[in-house]
BALO-990516 format. One line per field, with one value per atom (N, C-alpha, C): atom name; residue number from 1; x, y, z. Coordinates in nm, 3 decimals, padded with zeros to 5 digits. Each point is the difference from the previous one (the first is absolute). Layout:
# residues N
atome <- CA_...
num <- NUM_...
u <- X_...
v <- Y_...
w <- Z_...
***
This chain:
# residues 225
atome <- N_CA_C_N_CA_C_N_CA_C_N_CA_C_N_CA_C_N_CA_C_N_CA_C_N_CA_C_N_CA_C_N_CA_C_N_CA_C_N_CA_C_N_CA_C_N_CA_C_N_CA_C_N_CA_C_N_CA_C_N_CA_C_N_CA_C_N_CA_C_N_CA_C_N_CA_C_N_CA_C_N_CA_C_N_CA_C_N_CA_C_N_CA_C_N_CA_C_N_CA_C_N_CA_C_N_CA_C_N_CA_C_N_CA_C_N_CA_C_N_CA_C_N_CA_C_N_CA_C_N_CA_C_N_CA_C_N_CA_C_N_CA_C_N_CA_C_N_CA_C_N_CA_C_N_CA_C_N_CA_C_N_CA_C_N_CA_C_N_CA_C_N_CA_C_N_CA_C_N_CA_C_N_CA_C_N_CA_C_N_CA_C_N_CA_C_N_CA_C_N_CA_C_N_CA_C_N_CA_C_N_CA_C_N_CA_C_N_CA_C_N_CA_C_N_CA_C_N_CA_C_N_CA_C_N_CA_C_N_CA_C_N_CA_C_N_CA_C_N_CA_C_N_CA_C_N_CA_C_N_CA_C_N_CA_C_N_CA_C_N_CA_C_N_CA_C_N_CA_C_N_CA_C_N_CA_C_N_CA_C_N_CA_C_N_CA_C_N_CA_C_N_CA_C_N_CA_C_N_CA_C_N_CA_C_N_CA_C_N_CA_C_N_CA_C_N_CA_C_N_CA_C_N_CA_C_N_CA_C_N_CA_C_N_CA_C_N_CA_C_N_CA_C_N_CA_C_N_CA_C_N_CA_C_N_CA_C_N_CA_C_N_CA_C_N_CA_C_N_CA_C_N_CA_C_N_CA_C_N_CA_C_N_CA_C_N_CA_C_N_CA_C_N_CA_C_N_CA_C_N_CA_C_N_CA_C_N_CA_C_N_CA_C_N_CA_C_N_CA_C_N_CA_C_N_CA_C_N_CA_C_N_CA_C_N_CA_C_N_CA_C_N_CA_C_N_CA_C_N_CA_C_N_CA_C_N_CA_C_N_CA_C_N_CA_C_N_CA_C_N_CA_C_N_CA_C_N_CA_C_N_CA_C_N_CA_C_N_CA_C_N_CA_C_N_CA_C_N_CA_C_N_CA_C_N_CA_C_N_CA_C_N_CA_C_N_CA_C_N_CA_C_N_CA_C_N_CA_C_N_CA_C_N_CA_C_N_CA_C_N_CA_C_N_CA_C_N_CA_C_N_CA_C_N_CA_C_N_CA_C_N_CA_C_N_CA_C_N_CA_C_N_CA_C_N_CA_C_N_CA_C_N_CA_C_N_CA_C_N_CA_C_N_CA_C_N_CA_C_N_CA_C_N_CA_C_N_CA_C_N_CA_C_N_CA_C_N_CA_C_N_CA_C_N_CA_C_N_CA_C_N_CA_C_N_CA_C_N_CA_C_N_CA_C_N_CA_C_N_CA_C_N_CA_C_N_CA_C_N_CA_C_N_CA_C_N_CA_C_N_CA_C_N_CA_C_N_CA_C_N_CA_C_N_CA_C_N_CA_C_N_CA_C_N_CA_C_N_CA_C_N_CA_C_N_CA_C_N_CA_C_N_CA_C_N_CA_C_N_CA_C_N_CA_C_N_CA_C_N_CA_C_N_CA_C_N_CA_C_N_CA_C_N_CA_C_N_CA_C_N_CA_C_N_CA_C_N_CA_C_N_CA_C_N_CA_C_N_CA_C_N_CA_C_N_CA_C
num <- 1_1_1_2_2_2_3_3_3_4_4_4_5_5_5_6_6_6_7_7_7_8_8_8_9_9_9_10_10_10_11_11_11_12_12_12_13_13_13_14_14_14_15_15_15_16_16_16_17_17_17_18_18_18_19_19_19_20_20_20_21_21_21_22_22_22_23_23_23_24_24_24_25_25_25_26_26_26_27_27_27_28_28_28_29_29_29_30_30_30_31_31_31_32_32_32_33_33_33_34_34_34_35_35_35_36_36_36_37_37_37_38_38_38_39_39_39_40_40_40_41_41_41_42_42_42_43_43_43_44_44_44_45_45_45_46_46_46_47_47_47_48_48_48_49_49_49_50_50_50_51_51_51_52_52_52_53_53_53_54_54_54_55_55_55_56_56_56_57_57_57_58_58_58_59_59_59_60_60_60_61_61_61_62_62_62_63_63_63_64_64_64_65_65_65_66_66_66_67_67_67_68_68_68_69_69_69_70_70_70_71_71_71_72_72_72_73_73_73_74_74_74_75_75_75_76_76_76_77_77_77_78_78_78_79_79_79_80_80_80_81_81_81_82_82_82_83_83_83_84_84_84_85_85_85_86_86_86_87_87_87_88_88_88_89_89_89_90_90_90_91_91_91_92_92_92_93_93_93_94_94_94_95_95_95_96_96_96_97_97_97_98_98_98_99_99_99_100_100_100_101_101_101_102_102_102_103_103_103_104_104_104_105_105_105_106_106_106_107_107_107_108_108_108_109_109_109_110_110_110_111_111_111_112_112_112_113_113_113_114_114_114_115_115_115_116_116_116_117_117_117_118_118_118_119_119_119_120_120_120_121_121_121_122_122_122_123_123_123_124_124_124_125_125_125_126_126_126_127_127_127_128_128_128_129_129_129_130_130_130_131_131_131_132_132_132_133_133_133_134_134_134_135_135_135_136_136_136_137_137_137_138_138_138_139_139_139_140_140_140_141_141_141_142_142_142_143_143_143_144_144_144_145_145_145_146_146_146_147_147_147_148_148_148_149_149_149_150_150_150_151_151_151_152_152_152_153_153_153_154_154_154_155_155_155_156_156_156_157_157_157_158_158_158_159_159_159_160_160_160_161_161_161_162_162_162_163_163_163_164_164_164_165_165_165_166_166_166_167_167_167_168_168_168_169_169_169_170_170_170_171_171_171_172_172_172_173_173_173_174_174_174_175_175_175_176_176_176_177_177_177_178_178_178_179_179_179_180_180_180_181_181_181_182_182_182_183_183_183_184_184_184_185_185_185_186_186_186_187_187_187_188_188_188_189_189_189_190_190_190_191_191_191_192_192_192_193_193_193_194_194_194_195_195_195_196_196_196_197_197_197_198_198_198_199_199_199_200_200_200_201_201_201_202_202_202_203_203_203_204_204_204_205_205_205_206_206_206_207_207_207_208_208_208_209_209_209_210_210_210_211_211_211_212_212_212_213_213_213_214_214_214_215_215_215_216_216_216_217_217_217_218_218_218_219_219_219_220_220_220_221_221_221_222_222_222_223_223_223_224_224_224_225_225_225
u <- 00.930_-00.016_-00.022_-00.080_-00.031_00.125_00.003_00.113_-00.014_00.089_-00.009_00.095_00.062_00.102_-00.057_-00.122_-00.062_-00.018_-00.049_-00.020_00.133_00.101_00.132_00.057_-00.024_00.046_-00.068_-00.129_-00.075_00.048_00.020_00.038_00.150_00.077_00.144_00.075_-00.053_00.068_-00.024_00.107_-00.008_00.021_-00.099_00.008_00.095_00.085_00.083_-00.085_-00.090_-00.089_-00.138_-00.026_-00.130_-00.113_00.031_-00.102_-00.050_00.089_-00.039_-00.095_00.029_-00.089_-00.135_00.002_-00.125_-00.084_00.064_-00.071_-00.062_00.073_-00.050_-00.124_-00.016_-00.112_-00.109_00.008_-00.099_-00.106_-00.120_-00.113_-00.044_-00.056_-00.040_-00.106_-00.071_-00.102_00.060_00.124_00.066_00.035_-00.012_00.017_00.148_00.060_00.139_00.011_00.100_00.016_00.056_00.015_00.054_-00.078_00.017_-00.060_00.091_-00.040_00.084_-00.030_-00.081_-00.044_00.115_00.095_00.112_00.091_00.023_00.081_-00.072_-00.132_-00.079_00.019_-00.004_00.022_00.137_00.100_00.136_00.011_-00.056_00.008_-00.069_-00.111_-00.072_00.090_00.068_00.089_00.116_00.057_00.113_-00.043_-00.115_-00.047_-00.036_-00.054_-00.027_00.129_00.107_00.128_00.057_-00.002_00.058_-00.072_-00.132_-00.077_00.015_00.000_00.019_00.133_00.106_00.133_00.006_-00.060_00.000_-00.070_-00.117_-00.074_00.075_00.061_00.077_00.113_00.068_00.114_-00.041_-00.115_-00.038_-00.100_-00.055_-00.093_00.046_00.112_00.062_-00.083_-00.095_-00.078_-00.137_-00.033_-00.129_00.006_-00.108_-00.002_-00.039_-00.001_-00.024_-00.137_-00.101_-00.134_-00.009_00.063_-00.002_00.077_00.114_00.077_-00.081_-00.068_-00.082_-00.111_-00.063_-00.109_00.051_00.116_00.056_00.038_00.059_00.034_-00.126_-00.105_-00.125_-00.061_00.032_-00.052_00.065_00.116_00.071_-00.009_00.025_00.005_-00.142_-00.078_-00.136_-00.041_-00.113_-00.043_-00.011_-00.062_-00.016_00.133_00.088_00.132_00.082_-00.003_00.076_-00.064_-00.133_-00.066_00.047_00.010_00.046_00.142_00.087_00.137_00.002_-00.086_-00.008_-00.045_-00.098_-00.048_00.105_00.085_00.103_00.103_00.011_00.093_-00.074_-00.131_-00.082_00.010_-00.002_00.024_-00.110_-00.122_-00.113_00.016_00.064_00.012_00.091_00.082_00.097_-00.046_-00.112_-00.043_-00.062_00.030_-00.059_-00.129_-00.113_-00.131_-00.076_-00.098_-00.089_-00.094_-00.064_-00.095_-00.117_-00.043_-00.112_00.038_00.121_00.046_00.018_00.043_00.009_-00.136_-00.102_-00.136_-00.054_00.048_-00.046_00.088_00.074_00.088_00.102_00.058_00.097_00.122_00.036_00.120_-00.021_-00.125_-00.029_-00.038_-00.006_-00.040_00.110_-00.042_00.096_00.080_-00.069_00.067_00.104_-00.033_00.093_00.121_-00.024_00.111_00.090_-00.061_00.076_00.084_-00.062_00.071_00.116_-00.021_00.104_00.117_-00.031_00.108_00.085_-00.067_00.074_00.086_-00.056_00.073_00.124_-00.012_00.116_00.110_-00.039_00.099_00.063_-00.082_00.053_00.098_-00.028_00.088_00.134_-00.005_00.125_00.082_-00.067_00.069_00.071_-00.068_00.060_00.122_-00.010_00.108_00.115_-00.031_00.104_00.017_-00.089_00.018_-00.076_00.007_-00.079_00.034_00.128_00.041_-00.059_-00.006_-00.054_-00.150_-00.071_-00.144_-00.021_00.082_-00.011_00.017_00.098_00.024_-00.121_-00.056_-00.116_-00.124_-00.031_-00.125_-00.002_00.108_00.001_-00.003_00.059_-00.008_-00.146_-00.075_-00.141_-00.084_00.027_-00.077_00.022_00.125_00.030_-00.061_-00.006_-00.058_-00.151_-00.063_-00.147_-00.053_00.075_-00.040_00.093_-00.039_00.086_00.015_-00.106_00.004_-00.055_00.083_-00.043_-00.033_-00.127_-00.046_-00.126_-00.045_-00.122_-00.118_-00.018_-00.113_00.007_00.117_00.014_-00.024_00.055_-00.013_-00.141_-00.064_-00.134_-00.104_00.035_-00.093_-00.038_00.090_-00.030_-00.117_-00.012_-00.109_-00.135_-00.009_-00.126_-00.039_00.098_-00.028_-00.043_00.074_-00.033_-00.137_-00.030_-00.130_-00.114_00.019_-00.106_-00.029_00.104_-00.020_-00.084_00.028_-00.073_-00.145_-00.022_-00.137_-00.087_00.061_-00.077_-00.041_00.088_-00.030_-00.102_00.012_-00.084_-00.123_00.007_-00.112_-00.059_00.062_-00.044_-00.004_00.096_00.011_00.142_00.029_00.133_-00.010_00.111_-00.002_-00.031_-00.062_-00.027_00.087_00.076_00.087_-00.063_-00.016_-00.061_00.101_00.012_00.086_-00.075_00.050_-00.067_00.037_00.128_00.041_00.143_00.038_00.137_00.039_00.118_00.045_00.137_00.033_00.131_00.000_00.109_00.013_00.014_-00.020_00.001_00.129_00.113_00.127_00.032_-00.086_00.028_-00.130_-00.087_-00.130_00.011_-00.089_-00.017_-00.144_-00.015_-00.131_-00.042_-00.123_-00.054_-00.107_00.015_-00.090_-00.058_-00.129_-00.063_-00.028_-00.016_-00.028_-00.127_-00.087_-00.130_-00.015_-00.043_-00.023_-00.133_-00.090_-00.131_-00.071_00.010_-00.068_00.068_00.117_00.073_00.129_00.025_00.126_00.108_00.107_00.107_00.116_-00.009_00.106_00.029_00.091_00.043_00.152_00.059_00.145_00.031_00.118_00.042_00.129_00.023_00.123_00.024_00.120_00.037_-00.067_-00.064_-00.079_-00.120_-00.103_-00.117_00.039_00.091_00.039_00.069_00.090_00.069_-00.100_-00.093_-00.101_-00.088_-00.036_-00.081_00.075_00.128_00.078_00.013_00.018_00.014_-00.129_-00.113_-00.126_-00.038_00.045_-00.024_00.070_00.119_00.072_-00.076_-00.057_-00.078_-00.116_-00.073_-00.114_00.045_00.110_00.052_00.040_00.066_00.040_-00.122_-00.103_-00.120_-00.071_-00.011_-00.067_00.079_00.132_00.084_-00.004_00.000_-00.001_-00.133_-00.105_-00.133_-00.025_00.092_-00.018_00.017
v <- -00.360_00.010_00.146_00.020_00.134_00.072_00.129_00.081_00.031_-00.055_00.016_00.108_00.074_00.096_00.102_00.047_00.099_-00.058_-00.123_-00.064_-00.018_-00.043_-00.020_00.131_00.108_00.132_00.039_-00.029_00.038_-00.076_-00.131_-00.081_00.006_00.047_00.012_-00.130_-00.091_-00.127_-00.044_-00.038_-00.047_-00.150_-00.069_-00.147_-00.042_-00.095_-00.061_-00.095_-00.071_-00.094_00.064_00.058_00.066_-00.101_-00.124_-00.104_-00.027_00.011_-00.019_00.110_00.122_00.112_-00.018_-00.043_-00.023_-00.106_-00.103_-00.106_00.055_00.086_00.060_00.085_00.046_00.089_-00.071_-00.132_-00.077_-00.059_00.054_-00.050_-00.136_-00.081_-00.135_-00.003_00.111_00.005_00.013_00.044_00.022_-00.133_-00.011_-00.127_-00.034_-00.042_-00.045_-00.127_-00.084_-00.123_00.027_00.125_00.037_00.121_00.028_00.119_00.047_00.105_00.056_-00.057_-00.107_-00.049_-00.050_-00.073_-00.051_00.114_00.096_00.116_00.084_00.005_00.070_-00.065_-00.132_-00.074_00.034_00.001_00.030_00.145_00.091_00.141_00.032_-00.067_00.020_-00.036_-00.113_-00.043_00.097_00.046_00.092_00.134_00.051_00.128_-00.009_-00.113_-00.019_00.013_-00.062_00.006_00.141_00.065_00.134_00.100_00.000_00.094_-00.034_-00.128_-00.041_00.048_-00.018_00.044_00.151_00.071_00.146_00.051_-00.056_00.042_-00.036_-00.117_-00.043_00.098_00.045_00.089_00.144_00.043_00.140_00.029_-00.104_00.019_-00.085_00.036_-00.084_-00.016_00.090_-00.013_-00.063_-00.030_-00.063_-00.149_-00.052_-00.142_-00.084_-00.132_-00.091_00.023_00.024_00.023_00.126_00.106_00.127_-00.012_-00.069_-00.021_-00.080_-00.102_-00.084_00.081_00.087_00.081_00.101_00.060_00.095_-00.071_-00.118_-00.076_-00.034_-00.041_-00.035_00.120_00.121_00.121_00.030_-00.060_00.019_-00.125_-00.115_-00.127_-00.057_00.055_-00.046_00.046_-00.046_00.030_00.149_00.073_00.143_00.075_-00.047_00.063_-00.019_-00.121_-00.025_00.066_00.011_00.075_00.145_00.056_00.138_00.016_-00.095_00.006_-00.022_-00.091_-00.024_00.126_00.068_00.123_00.109_-00.001_00.103_-00.011_-00.117_-00.019_-00.025_00.028_-00.015_-00.140_-00.100_-00.137_-00.055_00.047_-00.053_00.006_00.101_00.017_-00.104_-00.068_-00.095_-00.146_-00.026_-00.138_-00.060_-00.127_-00.074_-00.065_00.037_-00.049_-00.056_-00.085_-00.048_00.113_-00.016_00.101_00.016_-00.112_00.009_00.078_-00.020_00.077_00.147_00.028_00.139_00.066_-00.071_00.056_00.017_-00.082_00.007_00.090_00.089_00.094_-00.072_-00.107_-00.078_00.077_00.102_00.078_00.083_00.010_00.076_-00.089_-00.132_-00.092_-00.014_00.006_-00.009_-00.130_-00.111_-00.130_-00.013_00.047_-00.011_00.091_00.122_00.093_-00.050_-00.045_-00.051_-00.121_-00.096_-00.121_00.032_00.093_00.036_00.070_00.083_00.066_-00.104_-00.094_-00.107_-00.078_-00.028_-00.079_00.073_00.131_00.077_-00.002_00.013_-00.008_-00.139_-00.103_-00.136_-00.019_00.062_-00.010_00.069_00.116_00.070_-00.087_-00.063_-00.088_-00.114_-00.063_-00.111_00.045_00.117_00.044_00.067_00.074_00.083_-00.019_-00.077_-00.027_00.092_-00.031_00.068_00.148_00.033_00.139_00.092_-00.047_00.084_00.021_-00.106_00.016_00.100_-00.008_00.093_00.144_00.022_00.134_00.053_-00.082_00.041_00.016_-00.102_00.000_00.109_00.016_00.099_00.142_00.022_00.133_00.034_-00.096_00.022_00.016_-00.083_00.006_00.133_00.044_00.126_00.119_-00.009_00.109_00.005_-00.118_-00.007_00.016_-00.052_00.010_00.098_00.128_00.103_-00.017_-00.049_-00.022_-00.140_-00.085_-00.136_-00.007_-00.029_-00.018_-00.084_-00.048_-00.080_00.077_00.124_00.080_00.026_00.037_00.033_-00.121_-00.115_-00.118_-00.054_-00.005_-00.055_00.093_00.124_00.093_-00.051_-00.072_-00.056_-00.097_-00.076_-00.097_00.071_00.105_00.072_00.065_00.059_00.066_-00.101_-00.111_-00.103_-00.059_-00.025_-00.058_00.095_00.127_00.098_00.008_-00.007_00.003_-00.118_-00.118_-00.121_00.005_00.042_00.001_00.106_00.109_00.102_-00.053_-00.078_-00.054_-00.114_-00.087_-00.120_00.014_00.084_00.011_00.142_00.093_00.140_00.060_-00.040_00.054_-00.018_00.068_-00.013_-00.086_-00.064_-00.086_00.081_-00.067_00.060_-00.070_00.078_-00.053_00.027_-00.106_00.015_-00.037_00.086_-00.030_-00.096_-00.123_-00.102_00.011_00.023_00.014_00.054_00.048_00.043_-00.050_-00.057_-00.058_00.054_-00.009_00.043_00.141_00.037_00.135_00.104_00.127_00.108_00.006_-00.031_00.012_-00.123_-00.103_-00.124_-00.068_00.078_-00.053_-00.085_-00.097_-00.080_00.019_00.031_00.028_-00.115_-00.045_-00.103_00.063_-00.018_00.063_-00.107_00.013_-00.087_00.080_-00.071_00.068_-00.058_00.090_-00.038_00.056_-00.086_00.042_-00.059_00.086_-00.044_-00.088_00.037_-00.072_-00.127_-00.029_-00.122_00.035_-00.071_00.019_-00.086_00.064_-00.072_-00.037_00.036_-00.040_00.103_-00.037_00.088_-00.004_00.108_00.006_00.096_-00.018_00.084_00.072_00.112_00.075_00.098_00.059_00.094_00.136_00.021_00.120_-00.040_00.086_-00.029_-00.009_00.085_00.004_-00.129_-00.050_-00.124_-00.115_-00.003_-00.106_00.006_00.120_00.016_-00.049_00.032_-00.043_-00.152_-00.059_-00.146_-00.070_00.051_-00.065_00.028_00.113_00.027_-00.103_-00.041_-00.103_-00.133_-00.033_-00.124_00.002_00.112_00.012_-00.001_00.069_00.006_-00.138_-00.076_-00.137_-00.087_00.012_-00.083_00.035_00.127_00.043_-00.043_00.017_-00.040_-00.150_-00.077_-00.147_-00.052_00.081_-00.043_00.031_00.075_00.038_-00.121
w <- -02.830_00.146_00.041_00.100_00.047_00.050_-00.021_00.044_00.149_00.079_00.145_00.053_-00.088_00.043_00.098_-00.024_00.089_00.140_00.008_00.130_00.072_-00.073_00.060_00.052_-00.073_00.045_00.131_00.010_00.119_00.124_-00.016_00.117_00.028_-00.097_00.021_-00.014_-00.079_-00.024_-00.144_-00.069_-00.139_-00.005_-00.050_-00.011_-00.111_00.033_-00.104_-00.084_00.065_-00.067_-00.014_-00.115_-00.022_00.001_-00.036_00.003_00.140_00.098_00.140_00.044_-00.039_00.032_-00.069_-00.125_-00.072_00.071_00.048_00.072_00.128_00.069_00.124_-00.024_-00.122_-00.034_-00.079_-00.008_-00.077_00.091_-00.009_00.080_-00.053_00.089_-00.038_-00.110_-00.020_-00.105_-00.139_-00.007_-00.130_-00.063_-00.130_-00.069_-00.020_00.110_00.000_00.084_-00.026_00.079_00.140_00.037_00.131_00.052_00.128_00.061_00.112_00.068_00.106_00.138_00.007_00.131_00.088_-00.056_00.080_00.046_-00.087_00.038_00.105_-00.008_00.101_00.137_00.004_00.125_00.060_-00.085_00.046_00.048_-00.078_00.036_00.130_00.028_00.126_00.119_-00.011_00.108_00.020_-00.109_00.006_00.061_-00.041_00.052_00.148_00.042_00.143_00.080_-00.049_00.068_00.001_-00.114_-00.013_00.091_-00.007_00.082_00.148_00.033_00.139_00.055_-00.077_00.044_00.014_-00.095_00.004_00.126_00.030_00.119_00.127_00.004_00.117_00.029_-00.104_00.017_00.033_-00.053_00.013_00.111_00.063_00.111_00.118_00.063_00.103_00.127_00.025_00.123_-00.024_-00.126_-00.030_00.033_00.056_00.033_-00.122_00.019_-00.113_-00.062_00.084_-00.052_-00.084_00.047_-00.075_-00.130_00.003_-00.123_-00.101_00.047_-00.088_-00.065_00.079_-00.053_-00.102_00.027_-00.096_-00.130_00.013_-00.121_-00.079_00.071_-00.066_-00.071_00.048_-00.063_-00.134_-00.025_-00.127_-00.086_00.063_-00.073_-00.010_-00.090_-00.025_-00.139_-00.045_-00.137_-00.026_00.091_-00.021_00.007_00.090_00.010_-00.126_-00.056_-00.122_-00.121_00.001_-00.107_00.002_00.119_00.015_-00.057_00.030_-00.051_-00.151_-00.048_-00.144_-00.075_00.056_-00.064_00.001_00.103_00.009_-00.112_-00.061_-00.112_-00.131_00.001_-00.121_-00.059_00.088_-00.043_-00.090_00.021_-00.075_-00.151_-00.049_-00.146_-00.064_00.080_-00.054_00.007_00.068_00.024_-00.126_-00.026_-00.111_00.049_-00.062_00.040_-00.119_00.029_-00.106_-00.041_-00.115_-00.047_00.098_00.059_00.094_00.125_00.050_00.116_-00.036_-00.121_-00.045_00.007_-00.049_-00.001_00.141_00.093_00.139_00.087_-00.065_00.072_00.088_-00.056_00.074_00.045_-00.075_00.035_00.126_00.045_00.121_00.116_-00.020_00.107_00.105_00.126_00.109_-00.006_-00.022_00.003_-00.111_-00.119_-00.113_00.021_00.045_00.024_00.113_00.108_00.114_-00.039_-00.068_-00.041_-00.094_-00.090_-00.097_00.069_00.100_00.075_00.072_00.066_00.069_-00.098_-00.117_-00.100_-00.051_-00.020_-00.045_00.107_00.126_00.108_00.006_-00.024_-00.004_-00.113_-00.114_-00.116_00.027_00.065_00.036_00.094_00.096_00.094_-00.073_-00.094_-00.074_-00.079_-00.061_-00.087_00.075_00.105_00.062_00.150_00.064_00.142_00.092_00.129_00.102_00.015_-00.005_00.023_-00.106_-00.124_-00.107_00.019_00.042_00.026_00.114_00.105_00.111_-00.049_-00.085_-00.052_-00.074_-00.087_-00.081_00.087_00.078_00.078_00.106_00.074_00.108_-00.054_-00.116_-00.062_-00.030_-00.053_-00.032_00.126_00.100_00.124_00.072_00.008_00.069_-00.073_-00.133_-00.078_00.016_00.004_00.006_00.142_00.098_00.140_00.070_-00.003_00.058_00.150_00.064_00.144_00.028_00.058_00.033_00.149_00.028_00.138_-00.007_00.115_00.002_-00.056_00.044_-00.046_-00.150_-00.050_-00.142_-00.088_00.037_-00.084_00.000_00.115_00.004_-00.059_-00.021_-00.065_-00.138_-00.065_-00.132_00.006_00.107_00.011_00.009_00.078_00.013_-00.132_-00.065_-00.128_-00.106_-00.009_-00.098_00.027_00.127_00.035_-00.033_00.029_-00.028_-00.148_-00.083_-00.145_-00.046_00.057_-00.038_00.047_00.125_00.053_-00.069_-00.039_-00.073_-00.136_-00.064_-00.133_00.006_00.102_00.004_00.087_00.105_00.092_00.005_-00.071_-00.002_00.140_00.083_00.136_00.050_00.112_00.058_00.126_00.040_00.119_00.127_00.095_00.130_00.105_00.074_00.105_00.137_00.080_00.132_00.108_00.099_00.115_00.091_00.012_00.080_00.147_00.027_00.140_00.005_00.117_00.025_00.138_00.008_00.126_00.036_00.128_00.046_00.055_00.068_00.057_-00.111_00.036_-00.098_-00.081_00.064_-00.071_-00.085_00.011_-00.074_-00.043_-00.062_-00.040_-00.127_-00.009_-00.120_-00.047_-00.129_-00.057_-00.092_00.013_-00.089_-00.088_-00.130_-00.097_-00.093_-00.031_-00.099_-00.127_-00.111_-00.127_-00.061_-00.045_-00.056_-00.141_-00.091_-00.139_-00.046_-00.040_-00.050_00.103_00.126_00.106_00.048_-00.053_00.039_00.072_00.110_00.072_-00.067_-00.043_-00.069_00.092_00.126_00.091_00.108_00.089_00.108_00.008_00.050_00.018_00.113_00.060_00.111_-00.033_00.070_-00.021_00.112_00.001_00.106_-00.019_-00.115_-00.023_-00.085_00.000_-00.083_-00.148_-00.040_-00.140_-00.042_00.081_-00.033_-00.003_00.095_00.002_-00.124_-00.042_-00.120_-00.125_-00.007_-00.116_-00.002_00.115_00.008_-00.042_00.048_-00.034_-00.145_-00.054_-00.142_-00.087_00.041_-00.074_00.002_00.115_00.012_-00.100_-00.003_-00.091_-00.145_-00.027_-00.137_-00.049_00.083_-00.037_-00.027_00.084_-00.018_-00.131_-00.030_-00.123_-00.123_00.006_-00.114_-00.022_00.107_-00.012_-00.053_00.018_-00.046_-00.146_-00.062_-00.141_-00.090
***
């Protein structure tokens, strides 16, 4: 069995059941009668709760919509990939030879799913409080400042990387309209890639609207893969 001591040192938790950790790191392509998909499902639910509670406690004046958007900025494929990379998780994942050749250790979906699965495994073995300790330590280290602007910046960056690779261009953001008084304006922005409009979104600033619509485009492009 692979030596997981380095990973355990990084996350600050030592598994009693090494087999459970191995399962959490086993991609469905690997030739085993099990994979990490069920643990991924569990970990996703646990992380949604942990991040939701953290934001609720630390942003007492934010409304439900703002809290939801901040949570969505962390609890998503790119957010979990970022956390997975922060602990060098890719090197520990069990993959098939074909996934190895296809740079599977760098794929967002594989890294994100494996991170969720590891958190799910910790939950099964040690309970919610232990997952909170591990997950929040990583989140606080990786996200030095949590705000709507900071979190949604990941969507614009991720989208630009994809459009440069696939379309050899960067997204174009167009201000469609702004409504409301000066002290309480709402901005509506559309996003265009390769001559196609991928959606519209609104926000209390142009930057927030751009980040929101970037997520819409990013989701559509990822779902079409």
